[in-house]
C-alpha positions in Angstrom: 13.8 -38.1 31.9 14.7 -36.2 28.8 14.2 -39.3 26.7 10.7 -39.6 28.2 9.8 -36.0 27.3 11.0 -36.5 23.7 9.0 -39.7 23.4 5.8 -37.9 24.7 6.4 -35.0 22.3 6.8 -37.2 19.3 3.7 -39.1 20.2 1.6 -35.9 20.5 2.8 -34.7 17.1 1.9 -38.0 15.5 -1.5 -37.9 17.1 -2.1 -34.4 15.8 -0.9 -35.2 12.3 -3.2 -38.3 12.2 -6.2 -36.2 13.3 -5.5 -33.6 10.6 -5.1 -36.3 8.0 -8.4 -37.9 8.9 -10.1 -34.5 8.8 -8.6 -33.6 5.5 -9.7 -36.9 3.9 -13.2 -37.0 5.4 -15.8 -36.9 2.7 -18.9 -36.8 4.7 -18.9 -32.9 4.8 -19.6 -31.3 1.4 -18.8 -27.8 2.8 -15.2 -28.7 3.3 -14.7 -30.1 -0.2 -15.8 -26.7 -1.6 -13.5 -24.7 0.6 -9.8 -23.7 0.3 -7.4 -22.0 2.7 -3.9 -20.7 1.6 -0.9 -19.6 3.5 1.3 -17.1 1.6 3.9 -14.4 2.1 6.7 -12.3 0.9 10.1 -11.8 2.5 12.0 -8.8 1.1 15.1 -7.3 2.5 18.2 -5.5 1.3 20.8 -2.8 1.9 20.1 0.9 1.5 22.6 3.8 0.9 21.3 7.4 1.2 23.0 10.8 0.9 21.8 14.0 2.7 20.2 11.8 5.3 21.1 13.8 8.4 22.6 17.0 9.5 25.3 17.8 12.2 26.8 21.3 12.7 25.5 22.3 9.3 27.0 19.3 7.5 25.2 16.6 5.6 25.9 12.9 6.0 25.2 9.6 4.3 23.8 6.5 5.9 24.0 2.8 5.1 21.6 0.4 6.7 19.7 -2.9 6.4 16.1 -2.4 5.2 12.9 -4.4 4.9 10.1 -4.3 2.3 12.1 -2.4 -0.3 10.1 -3.6 -3.4 7.2 -5.3 -1.6 6.2 -5.0 2.0 7.3 -8.1 3.8 4.3 -10.1 5.1 2.6 -13.4 5.7 -1.1 -14.1 5.4 -3.9 -16.5 5.3 -6.7 -16.4 2.7 -9.7 -18.6 2.0 -12.9 -19.1 0.2 -16.0 -21.3 0.6 -18.4 -22.2 -2.3 -22.0 -21.6 -1.1 -23.5 -22.8 -4.4 -25.7 -20.9 -6.8 -22.8 -18.6 -7.8 -22.2 -17.4 -4.3 -19.1 -17.7 -2.1 -17.6 -16.4 1.1 -14.0 -15.2 1.4 -11.6 -13.9 4.0 -8.1 -12.6 4.3 -5.7 -11.9 7.2 -2.4 -10.3 6.4 0.4 -9.3 8.8 3.2 -6.8 8.0 6.7 -7.8 9.2 10.0 -5.9 9.6 12.4 -8.6 8.5 15.3 -6.7 10.1 13.9 -7.1 13.6 10.9 -9.4 13.3 8.6 -6.7 14.7 5.0 -6.1 13.6 4.3 -3.1 11.3 1.3 -0.9 10.8 1.3 0.4 14.4 1.9 -3.0 15.9 -1.4 -4.5 14.7 -1.4 -8.3 14.5 -2.9 -8.2 11.0 -2.1 -4.6 10.1 -1.9 -5.0 6.4 -5.4 -6.4 5.9 -8.1 -8.2 7.8 -11.5 -8.7 6.3 -14.3 -11.1 5.5 -17.0 -10.9 2.8 -19.5 -12.6 0.5 -19.6 -12.5 -3.3 -22.0 -13.5 -6.0 -21.5 -13.7 -9.8 -24.5 -11.5 -10.4 -24.6 -8.8 -7.8 -20.8 -8.5 -6.9 -19.1 -8.6 -3.6 -19.4 -7.0 -0.2 -16.7 -7.1 2.5 -16.1 -5.7 6.0 -12.9 -5.1 8.0 -9.5 -3.4 7.6 -9.1 -3.0 3.8 -6.8 -1.2 1.4 -7.5 2.4 0.3 -8.2 2.8 -3.4 -5.0 4.8 -3.9 -3.2 1.7 -2.7 -5.3 -1.0 -4.3 -5.8 0.7 -7.7 -3.9 3.9 -8.4 -0.5 2.7 -7.1 -0.6 -0.2 -9.7 -0.2 2.4 -12.5 3.4 3.1 -11.9 6.3 0.7 -12.7 7.4 0.0 -9.1 3.9 -0.3 -7.7 4.2 0.2 -3.9 8.0 0.0 -3.5 9.7 2.4 -1.2 11.3 4.4 -4.0 8.0 4.8 -5.8 4.7 6.7 -5.8 4.1 6.6 -2.0 7.2 8.7 -1.4 5.3 11.6 -3.0 2.0 11.0 -1.1 1.4 8.6 1.8 -2.2 8.0 0.7 -0.7 5.6 -1.9 -0.1 3.2 1.0 -3.4 3.8 2.8 -5.1 1.0 4.8 -8.4 1.7 6.4 -9.9 0.3 9.6 -13.6 -0.3 10.0 -14.4 -0.3 6.3 -17.3 -1.6 4.3 -16.6 -2.2 0.6 -18.9 -3.0 -2.3 -17.4 -4.0 -5.7 -19.2 -4.9 -9.0 -17.9 -5.8 -12.4 -19.7 -4.7 -15.6 -17.9 -6.5 -18.3 -14.5 -4.7 -18.7 -15.4 -2.0 -16.2 -15.2 -2.5 -12.4 -16.7 -0.1 -9.9 -15.9 0.2 -6.1 -17.4 2.2 -3.3 -16.3 2.0 0.3 -16.8 3.8 3.6 -14.7 3.7 6.7 -16.3 4.4 10.1 -12.9 5.4 11.5 -9.8 4.6 9.4 -7.1 4.6 12.1 -8.2 3.2 15.4 -4.6 3.0 16.7 -3.8 6.7 16.2 -7.2 8.2 16.9 -8.8 5.7 19.3 -12.6 5.2 19.6 -15.0 7.7 18.3 -17.3 9.8 20.5 -21.0 8.7 20.6 -23.0 10.5 17.9 -20.0 11.7 15.9 -20.6 11.0 12.3 -17.4 12.7 10.8 -14.5 11.7 13.1 -11.8 10.0 10.9 -14.4 8.9 8.3 -13.4 8.0 4.7 -15.5 7.9 1.6 -14.0 6.4 -1.6 -15.2 5.5 -5.0 -13.5 4.3 -8.2 -13.8 3.0 -11.7 -11.3 0.8 -13.5 -11.4 -0.2 -17.1 -9.3 -3.0 -18.7 -9.4 -4.0 -22.4 -6.5 -5.8 -24.1 -3.3 -3.9 -23.5 -5.0 -0.8 -22.1 -6.1 -0.1 -18.6 -7.2 3.0 -16.7 -8.6 4.1 -13.4 -10.4 7.1 -11.9 -10.5 7.3 -8.1 -12.0 9.8 -5.6 -11.0 9.8 -1.9 -12.4 12.0 0.9 -10.8 11.6 4.4 -11.8 13.4 7.6 -9.1 14.1 10.2 -9.0 13.1 13.8 -10.7 16.4 14.9 -14.2 17.6 14.0 -14.2 20.5 16.3 -14.8 24.0 14.8 -11.7 25.1 16.7 -9.4 22.5 15.0 -5.9 23.7 14.3 -6.5 23.9 10.6 -10.0 24.7 9.3 -10.9 26.5 6.1 -13.6 26.8 3.6 -13.0 25.9 -0.1 -15.6 25.2 -2.7 -18.4 25.3 -0.1 -16.8 22.8 2.2 -15.5 23.6 5.7 -13.5 21.5 8.2 -10.9 19.0 8.8 -10.9 17.1 5.5 -8.6 16.0 2.7 -9.9 15.4 -0.8 -8.0 13.6 -3.6 -8.9 12.7 -7.2 -6.7 10.7 -9.5 -6.6 9.5 -13.1 -4.0 7.0 -14.2 -3.5 4.7 -17.2 -1.2 2.0 -18.6 -0.6 0.6 -22.1 1.4 -2.5 -23.1 3.3 -2.6 -26.4 5.0 -6.0 -26.9 7.5 -6.2 -24.0 7.1 -2.6 -22.8 4.4 -1.3 -20.5 4.0 2.4 -20.2 2.4 4.3 -17.3 1.0 7.8 -16.7 -1.0 9.4 -13.9 -2.2 12.6 -12.2 -3.4 13.2 -8.6 -4.9 16.5 -7.3 -5.1 17.0 -3.5 -7.0 19.7 -1.6 -5.7 19.3 2.0 -7.3 20.5 5.2 -6.9 17.5 7.5 -3.3 16.2 7.1 -1.5 19.5 7.1 0.8 19.7 4.2 3.3 21.3 6.5 4.3 17.7 7.1 4.9 17.4 3.3 6.9 20.6 2.9 8.4 23.4 5.0 5.3 25.5 5.5 1.5 24.9 5.2 0.2 24.3 1.7 -3.5 23.5 0.9 -3.3 22.1 -2.7 -0.9 20.1 -4.8 -0.9 18.4 -8.2 1.3 15.3 -8.7 2.2 14.0 -12.2 4.1 10.8 -13.1 5.4 9.0 -16.2 7.1 5.6 -16.3 7.8 2.4 -18.2 8.8 -1.3 -17.6 10.7 -3.2 -20.3 10.9 -7.0 -20.0 14.3 -7.1 -21.6 14.6 -10.9 -21.1 12.2 -13.5 -19.7 14.0 -13.2 -16.3 15.1 -9.5 -16.4 12.8 -6.4 -16.1 14.1 -2.8 -16.3 11.9 0.1 -15.0 12.1 3.9 -14.8 9.9 6.6 -13.4 9.8 10.4 -13.2 7.5 12.2 -10.8 6.8 15.9 -10.3 4.7 17.6 -7.6 3.5 21.2 -7.8 2.8 22.8 -4.4 0.5 25.7 -5.3 1.4 29.1 -4.0 5.1 28.1 -3.4 8.2 27.5 -5.4 9.0 24.2 -3.6 8.1 21.8 -6.4 10.2 18.7 -6.1 11.1 16.1 -8.7 12.0 12.4 -8.2 13.5 9.9 -10.5 13.8 6.1 -10.2 15.6 3.3 -12.2 15.2 -0.3 -11.3 16.7 -3.6 -12.5 14.9 -6.8 -11.4 16.5 -10.2 -12.1 14.4 -13.3 -11.5 16.3 -16.4 -10.2 13.0 -18.3 -10.3 9.2 -17.7 -10.2 9.5 -17.1 -6.5 12.9 -15.4 -6.0 14.4 -12.2 -7.5 17.3 -9.9 -7.0 16.8 -6.1 -7.4 18.9 -3.0 -7.7 16.9 0.3 -7.3 18.5 3.7 -7.8 16.6 7.0 -7.1 17.2 10.7 -6.9 15.1 13.4 -5.3 15.5 17.0 -6.6 14.5 19.5 -4.0 14.2 23.3 -4.7 13.8 26.3 -2.4 13.6 24.4 0.8 11.5 21.4 -0.3 12.1 18.3 1.9 11.2 15.4 -0.3 13.2 12.3 0.8 13.3 9.0 -1.0 11.5 7.5 2.0 8.9 10.3 2.1 8.6 14.0 2.8 10.6 15.1 5.9 12.0 11.6 6.3 15.7 11.0 6.5 16.5 14.1 4.4 17.9 17.6 5.0 15.4 20.2 3.7 16.6 21.9 0.5 19.2 19.2 -0.2 19.0 16.8 -3.1 19.1 13.1 -2.2 20.5 10.0 -3.9 19.5 6.5 -2.8 20.4 2.9 -3.7 18.6 -0.2 -2.6 20.0 -3.7 -3.4 18.3 -6.8 -2.1 16.5 -10.1 -2.5 12.8 -10.9 -2.5 11.2 -14.3 -2.0 7.5 -15.2 -2.4 5.8 -18.2 -0.9 
């Protein structure tokens, strides 16, 4: 009986393979010959050691644990394009975030929580896409620091640097060395906030615009982000009026640049935040409405297979003395084009009750305590 099952299964597999082979080699469909679909992914996992990670009876403790997505979020995805002719093409991307430690889905349990969009592009008028897409602080500004979107990097100072936006329409156009983007989300977090009320034109809406310039070794970006919260009621918990605006809204603006000199790439950036939606009480120990974030960093390609990086970041919380610093040093050794080993050291310097943790504000850290962290791991790309 078992032999019969195995024979049937093998027969089915051969039939499927034969069908796929015939489909792949069929030449009667010109649309297929102008199309491509790619499966890709990153598997990144390692060990983390943190100090000042918890508190018991007034004492601080360290923690050692297995982690996922230390340098790059672990993921798998499918992307594809189809040539429509006349300089036009369609494109799509579906990307799922994975916790390698447990195999669980990330981004609130979404099947394709990292990205999910489809669009059309033309060499003359640019591209237009719809779906769940990256925020511009993630897609553009986070690229202007040495560790990009690693855990011990810019997103620990502001979660907007890892924004992904549901229900988003994006338009992008290149003008020679200058690229412009505008995008609008009709509700950026459907998992947290749920469906919008009929007729509500502000609930969880996001407006973003950006410019990016690249010429030789120099690159720079300027980005604006406006994000409404999950409440548009006049009686919302935190409403105020600043500069003629009132309500449950965060506004960010950032400028960042990089310059490559031989084997060294330098980075610098600034971000201003005026916060009235995501209370900065979650980013410090009492409500704050405005902050300025500054960073400097560099990456040195010491050898063809060894990169060394360092970053310093400082955030000024206006009206308080809780202005934390963070410092990162990283060594990345490439075993091949697809696989690398990394060692990432970081230190958060908290003052006067600030609670900056190396995994984000108020995350795995005792308020007012400095924190040292180490991540060592392996990353494979396919």
